[in-house]
C-alpha positions as semicolon CSV with decimal commas, in nm:
position;residue;x (nm);y (nm);z (nm)
1;M;-7,810;2,234;3,110
2;A;-7,608;2,267;3,430
3;P;-7,718;2,519;3,692
4;V;-7,512;2,836;3,727
5;N;-7,321;2,864;4,052
6;D;-7,409;3,200;4,210
7;R;-7,164;3,190;4,496
8;P;-7,017;3,521;4,619
9;D;-6,660;3,608;4,519
10;A;-6,399;3,465;4,749
11;A;-6,107;3,682;4,862
12;G;-5,864;3,479;4,649
13;D;-6,058;3,558;4,332
14;R;-5,944;3,922;4,346
15;L;-5,574;3,845;4,401
16;P;-5,478;3,885;4,030
17;L;-5,653;4,222;4,021
18;Y;-5,472;4,343;4,334
19;L;-5,138;4,221;4,198
20;T;-5,194;4,401;3,868
21;I;-5,284;4,725;4,044
22;G;-4,982;4,690;4,275
23;V;-4,740;4,639;3,986
24;F;-4,889;4,938;3,803
25;V;-4,850;5,163;4,110
26;L;-4,491;5,043;4,157
27;L;-4,402;5,121;3,794
28;L;-4,568;5,460;3,824
29;A;-4,361;5,534;4,135
30;C;-4,038;5,452;3,943
31;L;-4,113;5,702;3,665
32;P;-3,947;6,005;3,835
33;L;-3,631;5,801;3,896
34;A;-3,617;5,695;3,531
35;R;-3,658;6,057;3,417
36;M;-3,378;6,170;3,649
37;I;-3,139;5,903;3,518
38;D;-3,229;5,987;3,158
39;S;-3,165;6,358;3,205
40;S;-2,823;6,292;3,360
41;H;-2,726;6,090;3,051
42;D;-2,850;6,366;2,821
43;E;-2,594;6,607;2,971
44;D;-2,316;6,405;2,801
45;R;-2,485;6,396;2,459
46;P;-2,300;6,700;2,307
47;L;-1,967;6,532;2,384
48;Y;-2,053;6,220;2,185
49;Q;-2,221;6,414;1,903
50;D;-1,912;6,634;1,863
51;M;-1,681;6,332;1,869
52;L;-1,888;6,162;1,599
53;A;-1,890;6,478;1,386
54;M;-1,511;6,512;1,414
55;Q;-1,455;6,143;1,336
56;T;-1,676;6,179;1,028
57;M;-1,489;6,487;0,905
58;Q;-1,151;6,321;0,955
59;A;-1,270;6,003;0,780
60;Q;-1,388;6,211;0,483
61;L;-1,040;6,363;0,458
62;V;-0,884;6,016;0,449
63;A;-1,140;5,896;0,192
64;N;-1,044;6,193;-0,030
65;K;-0,675;6,096;-0,007
66;E;-0,594;6,385;0,229
67;R;-0,410;6,364;0,559
68;P;-0,609;6,384;0,883
69;V;-0,573;6,714;1,069
70;E;-0,439;6,716;1,424
71;V;-0,650;6,955;1,633
72;S;-0,749;7,036;1,988
73;V;-1,065;7,243;2,015
74;S;-1,271;7,336;2,320
75;D;-1,564;7,536;2,454
76;G;-1,733;7,673;2,143
77;E;-1,418;7,723;1,935
78;T;-1,420;7,678;1,558
79;V;-1,138;7,516;1,361
80;E;-1,083;7,445;0,995
81;V;-1,070;7,076;0,913
82;G;-0,961;7,019;0,556
83;K;-1,041;7,250;0,268
84;N;-1,335;7,484;0,332
85;K;-1,475;7,273;0,618
86;T;-1,513;7,413;0,966
87;F;-1,600;7,243;1,291
88;T;-1,744;7,418;1,597
89;V;-1,736;7,227;1,922
90;S;-2,022;7,259;2,172
91;S;-1,987;7,475;2,478
92;G;-1,820;7,286;2,763
93;V;-1,676;7,016;2,536
94;T;-1,313;6,954;2,438
95;I;-1,224;6,737;2,137
96;E;-0,869;6,627;2,053
97;V;-0,750;6,458;1,735
98;R;-0,415;6,279;1,723
99;V;-0,276;6,184;1,383
100;V;-0,123;5,835;1,385
101;D;0,002;5,824;1,024
102;H;-0,097;5,950;0,679
103;D;-0,436;5,777;0,683
104;S;-0,526;5,704;1,045
105;F;-0,618;5,913;1,346
106;C;-0,755;5,894;1,700
107;V;-1,027;6,116;1,849
108;S;-1,089;6,167;2,221
109;G;-1,294;6,411;2,422
110;H;-1,423;6,525;2,758
111;N;-1,669;6,779;2,894
112;D;-1,690;7,023;3,186
113;L;-1,912;6,782;3,380
114;G;-1,629;6,530;3,415
115;A;-1,743;6,284;3,150
116;S;-1,477;6,161;2,911
117;S;-1,467;5,926;2,619
118;P;-1,185;5,684;2,553
119;E;-0,975;5,748;2,246
120;R;-1,138;5,610;1,932
121;C;-0,904;5,535;1,647
122;S;-0,961;5,476;1,277
123;S;-0,836;5,153;1,130
């Protein structure tokens, strides 16, 4: 059996530990920045949720052999889309629907914070 080497730890032996701790501290320091960026993106969420809801309602009309409804709705307003279906837009959001022909439409929107979405059209 070979003898065990009982030499003291050299400074280089702890380098991986120091690097791991340094990376952990750096990631921990970036956490507030990541939260700030995430919260700024969440401000635009109602715009995209309302656009998706309106696109879905218009697509259901087309699927039921009805014409899309041209509307412009903003800041908490409610409109009727099709038979017995209403749509209420979120506060601070404006949604516009442009009818292209009997079975296609385009939806666009913007909010009070300056965010806007490009026009999204059905095929």
